[in-house]
N, C-alpha and C positions, 0 to 999 in steps of 0.2 A: 718662951712659950713652947710647950710640947707640940710636936707635929701631929696633924690629923691624918695625913696621907703619906705613904711611902711609895715612891715610884722606883721600881727595881728594874734597872736597865735604862741607860741614859743615851740611847742612840736615836735613830730616826722616829721611833714610836714613843719613847719615854719622854724625851725633852719637850716636844710639843704638848703632851699631856700635862707635864709639870708646869709649863708656861701658862696653860689655860687655867689650871687649878690655882696657881699663885695669883693670876689676874682676878679670879673670882673670890679672893680673900681666904683661901684654904691654906693653912700652915702645912708646908710640904717639904719633905726631905727626898733626896735622890741617892740611890745606891747603885753603883756600877756593877755589872756582871762580867765585864771584860773590856778589852780595848774597843771603844765605840766612837763612831763619828756621828754627831748630830747635825741637823740641818739648820739650826739657829745661828744667827750671826753673833759675833762677839758682843756687839752692842745689846742685842736682845738678851743674851745670857747675863750681862752686867745689870740690866734692868731687873731681871728676875732676882738676882742676888740682893739688889737694893730693896726689893719688895719682901724679902725675908726667906727666899729659897736658899737651901744649903745642901751640899752633898756631904755624905758621911761614909767612912770606911768601917764604922762600928756597927756590926750586924745586930748587936743587942738593941739598937734603936728601932729595928723593924718590929720588935715586940711591943712597942709603945704607941702604935697608931691604931686607928679604927678601921682604916682601909689600906690595903696593900695591893698595888696593881703591878703585875709582872709584864714588862715590856721588852724582854730580852730578844735580841735578833735571832732569826731562824734562817740562816743562809742555806743555799743548796749544798748538800754534802757530796762526797766523792761518788756515791751511788746514785746521784740524781735526785734523791729525796731531800726533804727538809731536815737540817741538822738541829735537833732539839737539845743539844748539849747545854747551851746557856740557860734555856728554860728549866731544865732539870736541876742545874746547879743553883739557880735562883730559888727553886722550890725547896731544895734541901736546906738552903740557908735560912729561908723564911720559916720552914717547919720547925726548926730547932728553937725558934723564939715565938711561935704563934700562940696567941692568947685566945681564950673563948670570946665569942661575939665579934671577932674580927671579920670583915668582909674581904675576901680574896678574889681578885679578878685577873683573868689572863687576857691580855690584848695582843700578844704575839701571834703572827700567822701560824697556824698549826693544822694538821690533818684533822678532819672530824673524828671525834672520839677521844682526843688527847686530854681535854679538861677533865672528863669524868673517868678517864683511864689512868695513864701514868701520872698526871699531875695530882689527881685526887689521892692516889696510893702513896705518893711521896709525901704529901702534906699530912695525911693521917698517920702514916708509919713514923714520921719524924716528930710529930707533935703529941701523939696519943689522943688526939681529938677526932671527932667524927664530923665529916662534912654534912651540912644540912641540919645538924643537930647542935653541935658546939660552935661551929663557925659557918659563915655563908660562903658559897663558892659560885662564881659566875664567869661567863665569857662575854667579852665585848670586842668585836672586830675593830681594829684600828682603821680609821678613815682619814689618815693624815695625807695632805697634799702639800709637800714642802714648797715654800715660796708663794703659795696661793694666798693672796690677800683678800679675795672675795669669799672663799669658803674656809672658815676658821672652825676650831672646835666649838665655839659658842653658837654658830648658826648651822652646823652640820648635824643632822639627826644621829643619835647614838643608839645602836642596836644592843640590847641586853638579853642574855639568856642565862637562867640560873639552874642549879641542880634541883631546886624545889621552888615553888611559887614564892616562898619567903625569901629565898636567896635572890630571886629576880627582883623583888621589891626593894631589898636592901641595896643592891647595886644600882637600881634605878634611882633611889633616893640620893645616892652619892652623885651620880652623873647629872641628875637634875639640878645640881648646884653649879654645873659647868656649862651645860648646853641648853638650848631653847626647847629641844624636843627629844624625848626618849621613846624608842620603839621597842616593845617587848616581844621577843621571840618565844616560841613555844618551849624551847629548852636549850641545853648546852650545844647539842650537835647542830641544831638549826642555826644558832648564832655563829658557830664556827664555819658552817657551810656558806653563810652570807659572804664571807671574805673569799672563799673559794670561787663563788660565782662572780663576784665583782672583779677579782683579779683576772680571771680567765676571760671575762667579757672584754676587758681592755686588750689583752694579748691577742685574742682571736680577731678582733676588729682591726687592730694594727696590722696583723698578718695579712688580712684581706687587702688593705690598701697598699701594703708593701708588694704583694703579688701584682696588684693592679699597676703599680709604678713600673715594674719590669715589663709587663705586658704592653702598657701604653708606649713605653720607650721603643719597644721592638716594632710597634705598629705606627709610630710617628704621630701619636696622639698626645695632646697636652693634658696630662692627668690633672694638673692644678686648675685648669679651666673646667674640667669635668667635675672636680670637687666643688668649685665655686658655684657651679650651676646646681649640683645635686643638693647642696645644703640649703637651698631655698625651699625645698619640700618641707612643709610644716608638719608632716606626720610620717612615721615609718622609716625615718632615716636619722642617724646620729653621726655627725662628721668626725672622722679620725684622719690623721695625717701620716704619710709614710715618713721614714727616717732611716738613718744608717744602722739601726739596731735598737733593741729595747733594753734600757737600763733600769736602775732603781732597786729597791729592797724587796718588793713584792714579786716573787718568782711564780711562774705558773705551777700549779699543783694538780695532783690527781688523787684518786682514792685507792690506789693499788694496795697499799699496806693494810688498809682497814676493810675494804670490801672485795678484794680480789679482782678488781676490774679497773680499767683506765678511762679517762676522759679523752676519747680519740680526737676531738676537736682541739683540745688543749695541746695534745702531742703534736698535731699538725701545725698549730700556731707556733709552737716552740721551734719546730724544724724550719719553718719559713723565716721567722724572725732571726734565728741564729745564722741564717745564710746571708743576711743583709751586709755585714761588714765585708764579706768576700765579694758581694755584688758591687759595693762602692769602690773597692780596689780595682775590680774589672773595668768599671766605668772610667776610673781615673786613668788606667793604663791605655784604654781605647782613646780617650781624649788626647792624651799626650801623643799617641801614635798618629792621630788625625792631624795633629799640628807639627808633624815631622820630628817628634822627639821620642826617645825610648824611656821607659820607666827606670832602666838601669842608669844610674848617674843623675837622674832628674832631681831637682830641688823641690820638695813638696812641703807646703806649709799647712798644718792642721789648725783650724780655728775652733776653739771651744772643745775641751776634752772632758767636761763634766757630763753627767747623765741628764741634767735638767738645766734650763736657762737660769742664769743669775744666782746660782748656788755653787758652792765649792765641792759638793758631794760627787765623788767619782764612782760610786758603787755600781757595778755592772755596765759602765759606760763602754760603748762599742769602740771608742777611740783607741783603746789598748790593742785590740785585735787588728784594727785597720793599720795602725802604725807598724805592728809586727809584720803584716803581710806586705806592706810597702817596702819595708827594710829587706824582706826576703827577695823582693824583685830587684834589689840593688839601689833603691831610691835613697836619697839623703833627706831625712825627715826632721823638721823643726815644728814648733808649735807656738801658739799664742792663746792665752786664756787669762782674763783679768782676775780670776778667782783662784788660779793655781800658780803659785810662784815657782814651783819646781815639780818636774814630772819625770818619772822613771818608767822605762819600758825594757823588759828583759833584764831588770836590775841595772840598767845603764841610764844615766841622765840624758834626756832629750834636750837639745839646744832650745832655749826660749827666746823668742823674738822680742826685743825691747821696743823697737819702733814698728808698729803694725803695718803702716802704709809702705815703709821702705822694704820690709820683709815680703809683703805681697807683691811689690814691684819686682823684687829680686827672684822670687820663686817661679819655677816653671809652671807649677800648678798650686793653686790655693783651694783647699777643701773646707767648706763651712760644715762643721759637724754639730755645733750647738749655737743657737741664736741668742747670745747674750744681748741685752738691751743697749749696752754701750757700743756695739758694733754699728758703724755707719755703713750699711750694706750698699747704698748707692755710691758712696765714695770708694768703697772697696772694689766694687765692680769696675770702676774707672782705673784704679791703680793696678789691679791684678792682671798679670799676663793672661792667665787662664783661671777661671773660677768655676768650681763645681759646688752647687748649692744642694745639700742633702735635705734641707728643711723647707724648701719652697718659700724662703723668706725674702729673697731678692726681688726687685721690680721685674716685671715681665720683660724678657729679652736682655736682661742685664747679665745673666750668667747661664751656664748649663745646669739645668735642674735634674734631680734624681728621677 
């Protein structure tokens, strides 16, 4: 059966879309844009294959579908902006095979103006077709929350913005086969800016509670009790939790390249959140010192080195920087993570603890970085000599909390 949909980019944005499309009965192919790590388990990917999903390295197949969605990753580049290299490569590959009447959608996080700017130019110049006349062009911000079983593509509203009203409707018709609700934006830039707002909303609010964590520690205030009480307010408050740093694939963004200005709040949030790994190490060294030990030569066990609980994805995880800083202080670092069988820091393998309880009992300090559901935190708090909980997940009084 010929494919109806091509998902270009099989990383954290593309695989969940392909999974949702296959589940909705849409014949789907996947095309990789580079080395990518998805958030689906091996069992979920096997189930997709059993339902008819297949990957292809034959770019010619991209010209045989009715809908092509570009989901290439856009990591932060060396200049601090988003690296659009894989998006541009995907566009060139698709353009050479693009047929009239195809609907092309960009889901990758990009600065506002990208879809109607460089993407449109690459597609038109490579195909000889005109967007809005010969093929439909739209943007739909990805709203993937890896590992979240409550909010899936099927029940998460999908925002659509097209180059023309007809482009919007064509994309809406496609996504209407996958999701319960389609929300039409005024245009391409409005749709692109939705992701800008949503991403920075998360980062700014996490930065606020991260600063509150440091302030409350200095004042001897139990932040976690403050949060417990504050979240009972039924209006005007949305709970966020502090942590050792902000990971994931959605990086903070600004409008510098396109509007000649920055989002100051996003810049401040990035500054605050990027300081958290250093703060965690400072707290670790202080705890060791309070218990008559030096960081130099201390045995430190890190628990959970992924960026999100119960997933293997390490993209942007603060564990790397925390490990490096501990090593620079002279600590002997080991780790445990049920989802990460091997872990390298500074191109060197970090010893993996086979027996969690024995390793915690042996370590001078155990630091909980990620709250995987397999961790018995009550049991860990009993076994560990000293436990620093950066997630506020342990029972009250069972550990030192961030």
